Backbone as CSV, one residue per row, in Angstrom:
resi,resn,N_x,N_y,N_z,CA_x,CA_y,CA_z,C_x,C_y,C_z
1,MET,18.414,51.840,3.146,17.964,51.484,1.820,19.087,51.736,0.819
2,ASN,19.124,50.912,-0.176,20.142,51.008,-1.199,19.631,51.905,-2.329
3,GLN,20.133,53.138,-2.372,19.664,54.111,-3.355,20.009,53.702,-4.786
4,ARG,21.132,53.029,-4.964,21.513,52.604,-6.313,20.505,51.626,-6.891
5,LYS,20.071,50.684,-6.081,19.078,49.717,-6.556,17.758,50.411,-6.874
6,ILE,17.389,51.368,-6.052,16.126,52.073,-6.271,16.167,52.838,-7.587
7,TRP,17.235,53.595,-7.813,17.317,54.368,-9.059,17.506,53.477,-10.276
8,PHE,18.230,52.371,-10.125,18.387,51.449,-11.250,17.040,50.857,-11.641
9,ALA,16.264,50.425,-10.651,14.935,49.886,-10.938,14.059,50.937,-11.596
10,GLY,14.167,52.180,-11.143,13.399,53.256,-11.746,13.782,53.510,-13.191
11,LEU,15.081,53.491,-13.476,15.527,53.716,-14.855,15.131,52.574,-15.779
12,VAL,15.201,51.352,-15.276,14.802,50.204,-16.105,13.321,50.284,-16.434
13,THR,12.488,50.537,-15.438,11.055,50.612,-15.708,10.695,51.859,-16.521
14,ALA,11.457,52.933,-16.374,11.228,54.115,-17.207,11.541,53.795,-18.666
15,THR,12.604,53.037,-18.899,12.946,52.631,-20.263,11.854,51.747,-20.853
16,ILE,11.351,50.834,-20.046,10.245,49.993,-20.502,9.011,50.861,-20.783
17,GLY,8.768,51.846,-19.928,7.646,52.757,-20.136,7.774,53.562,-21.414
18,VAL,8.981,54.013,-21.728,9.199,54.750,-22.979,8.922,53.842,-24.174
19,GLY,9.347,52.596,-24.080,9.055,51.632,-25.152,7.572,51.412,-25.327
20,ILE,6.871,51.279,-24.205,5.413,51.111,-24.278,4.772,52.364,-24.869
21,GLY,5.296,53.532,-24.516,4.786,54.781,-25.086,4.968,54.850,-26.590
22,LEU,6.123,54.387,-27.060,6.351,54.359,-28.516,5.392,53.409,-29.213
23,VAL,5.189,52.246,-28.611,4.263,51.272,-29.203,2.846,51.832,-29.225
24,LEU,2.430,52.453,-28.133,1.096,53.052,-28.093,0.944,54.149,-29.131
25,ALA,1.970,54.944,-29.327,1.900,56.024,-30.304,1.735,55.472,-31.720
26,LYS,2.339,54.328,-31.989,2.209,53.731,-33.324,0.876,53.021,-33.495
27,ILE,0.400,52.396,-32.424,-0.863,51.663,-32.518,-2.045,52.633,-32.602
28,VAL,-2.030,53.659,-31.788,-3.151,54.592,-31.688,-2.813,55.864,-32.453
29,GLU,-2.584,55.743,-33.724,-2.282,56.930,-34.524,-3.546,57.761,-34.695
30,SER,-3.384,59.044,-34.515,-4.519,59.949,-34.589,-4.842,60.287,-36.043
31,PRO,-6.122,60.289,-36.370,-6.490,60.650,-37.747,-6.472,62.163,-37.982
32,PHE,-6.266,62.922,-36.926,-6.280,64.377,-37.038,-4.903,64.892,-37.439
33,THR,-4.893,66.051,-38.077,-3.629,66.632,-38.543,-3.278,67.929,-37.820
34,SER,-3.967,68.218,-36.756,-3.709,69.440,-36.008,-2.302,69.407,-35.403
35,ARG,-1.797,70.584,-35.085,-0.465,70.706,-34.504,-0.384,69.952,-33.179
36,HIS,-1.458,69.920,-32.416,-1.479,69.257,-31.115,-1.356,67.737,-31.235
37,TYR,-1.802,67.198,-32.335,-1.786,65.747,-32.508,-0.519,65.243,-33.189
38,GLN,0.313,66.130,-33.694,1.517,65.713,-34.398,2.621,65.264,-33.448
39,GLN,2.576,65.667,-32.183,3.619,65.302,-31.235,3.114,64.314,-30.180
40,LEU,2.147,63.500,-30.537,1.615,62.524,-29.589,2.663,61.493,-29.191
41,GLU,3.553,61.155,-30.097,4.599,60.171,-29.789,5.463,60.661,-28.633
42,ARG,5.844,61.913,-28.663,6.660,62.496,-27.596,5.882,62.540,-26.279
43,ILE,4.605,62.876,-26.349,3.781,62.945,-25.138,3.607,61.561,-24.533
44,TYR,3.316,60.565,-25.364,3.176,59.190,-24.873,4.475,58.710,-24.225
45,MET,5.603,58.995,-24.861,6.890,58.581,-24.302,7.131,59.249,-22.956
46,LEU,6.841,60.519,-22.850,7.060,61.263,-21.613,6.164,60.753,-20.488
47,VAL,4.898,60.557,-20.785,3.950,60.111,-19.763,4.275,58.684,-19.316
48,CYS,4.503,57.790,-20.256,4.786,56.393,-19.903,6.154,56.258,-19.230
49,GLY,7.132,57.016,-19.669,8.446,56.977,-19.028,8.413,57.493,-17.600
50,THR,7.683,58.584,-17.377,7.536,59.119,-16.022,6.780,58.141,-15.133
51,GLY,5.726,57.553,-15.678,4.987,56.542,-14.918,5.847,55.349,-14.574
52,GLY,6.664,54.909,-15.517,7.568,53.788,-15.259,8.598,54.125,-14.192
53,LEU,9.122,55.338,-14.221,10.083,55.760,-13.202,9.446,55.750,-11.816
54,LEU,8.247,56.288,-11.718,7.554,56.318,-10.432,7.227,54.914,-9.930
55,VAL,6.742,54.075,-10.812,6.391,52.704,-10.420,7.637,51.932,-10.000
56,GLY,8.708,52.036,-10.764,9.927,51.285,-10.466,10.588,51.700,-9.162
57,THR,10.719,52.998,-8.939,11.356,53.446,-7.698,10.494,53.122,-6.486
58,THR,9.182,53.288,-6.622,8.292,52.976,-5.506,8.302,51.491,-5.188
59,GLN,8.246,50.673,-6.211,8.226,49.220,-6.004,9.513,48.742,-5.335
60,GLU,10.647,49.235,-5.774,11.921,48.801,-5.186,12.072,49.317,-3.755
61,ALA,11.647,50.544,-3.502,11.727,51.076,-2.142,10.834,50.273,-1.199
62,LEU,9.638,49.939,-1.636,8.742,49.130,-0.809,9.299,47.727,-0.585
63,ARG,9.933,47.162,-1.611,10.523,45.838,-1.466,11.639,45.851,-0.430
64,GLN,12.467,46.894,-0.459,13.553,46.999,0.512,13.026,47.241,1.924
65,LEU,11.991,48.051,2.053,11.403,48.288,3.368,10.763,47.019,3.930
66,GLN,10.121,46.241,3.063,9.508,44.995,3.507,10.571,43.991,3.946
67,GLU,11.667,43.921,3.194,12.763,43.024,3.562,13.354,43.430,4.919
68,LYS,13.519,44.723,5.121,14.055,45.223,6.387,13.104,44.903,7.540
69,ARG,11.810,45.107,7.313,10.820,44.818,8.342,10.774,43.323,8.676
70,ASP,10.855,42.474,7.651,10.843,41.031,7.888,12.049,40.591,8.706
71,LEU,13.217,41.170,8.412,14.408,40.826,9.173,14.312,41.315,10.615
72,GLU,13.722,42.494,10.810,13.560,43.001,12.172,12.572,42.163,12.970
73,GLU,11.550,41.629,12.312,10.591,40.769,13.001,11.227,39.456,13.435
74,LYS,12.169,38.967,12.664,12.871,37.734,13.017,13.929,37.981,14.081
75,GLY,14.230,39.214,14.357,15.241,39.556,15.351,16.640,39.605,14.786
76,GLN,16.768,39.643,13.473,18.078,39.724,12.838,18.329,41.167,12.423
77,PRO,19.577,41.585,12.427,19.884,42.941,11.951,19.697,43.010,10.440
78,PRO,19.552,44.221,9.874,19.439,44.367,8.420,20.639,43.768,7.695
79,SER,20.491,43.489,6.409,21.498,42.749,5.649,22.860,43.436,5.635
80,SER,22.929,44.758,5.575,24.230,45.437,5.529,24.988,45.252,6.842
81,ALA,24.290,45.281,7.965,24.956,45.096,9.254,25.258,43.626,9.504
82,SER,24.407,42.730,9.013,24.618,41.306,9.281,25.827,40.768,8.530
83,LYS,26.125,41.317,7.359,27.287,40.852,6.611,28.575,41.149,7.365
84,SER,28.677,42.353,7.918,29.907,42.702,8.620,30.016,41.959,9.945
85,ASN,28.902,41.691,10.615,28.934,40.986,11.891,29.160,39.495,11.728
86,ASN,28.662,38.904,10.662,28.782,37.464,10.471,30.224,37.023,10.263
87,PHE,30.996,37.828,9.574,32.361,37.423,9.300,33.208,37.390,10.568
88,SER,32.979,38.305,11.477,33.791,38.353,12.672,33.313,37.367,13.733
89,SER,32.011,37.062,13.790,31.513,36.203,14.847,31.541,34.721,14.485
90,ASN,31.670,34.379,13.216,31.622,32.981,12.801,33.007,32.332,12.644
91,LYS,34.031,33.011,13.026,35.381,32.448,12.891,35.581,31.375,13.955
92,LYS,36.117,30.250,13.519,36.408,29.166,14.453,37.919,28.948,14.452
93,TYR,38.473,28.921,15.654,39.915,28.748,15.775,40.230,27.415,16.370
């Protein structure tokens, strides 16, 4: 599995989650003035960002595992091994 792709997908979805958290904090403003309600924006950002990170990394990892499984079912090696093998076996002299 490509760890860079997994973490990149996680960071992108975490960023989207933080944005959604900010929007939710502005839309659902609390009418209360208690100390607990004054930092809702930070809580929404944290919860949505963490959720986005989890969703993004899980989705990308599952996508890579499915791609690997599909290639194994076809009888082809995974993409990283097939690239190195294709160049040496496809040469015509």
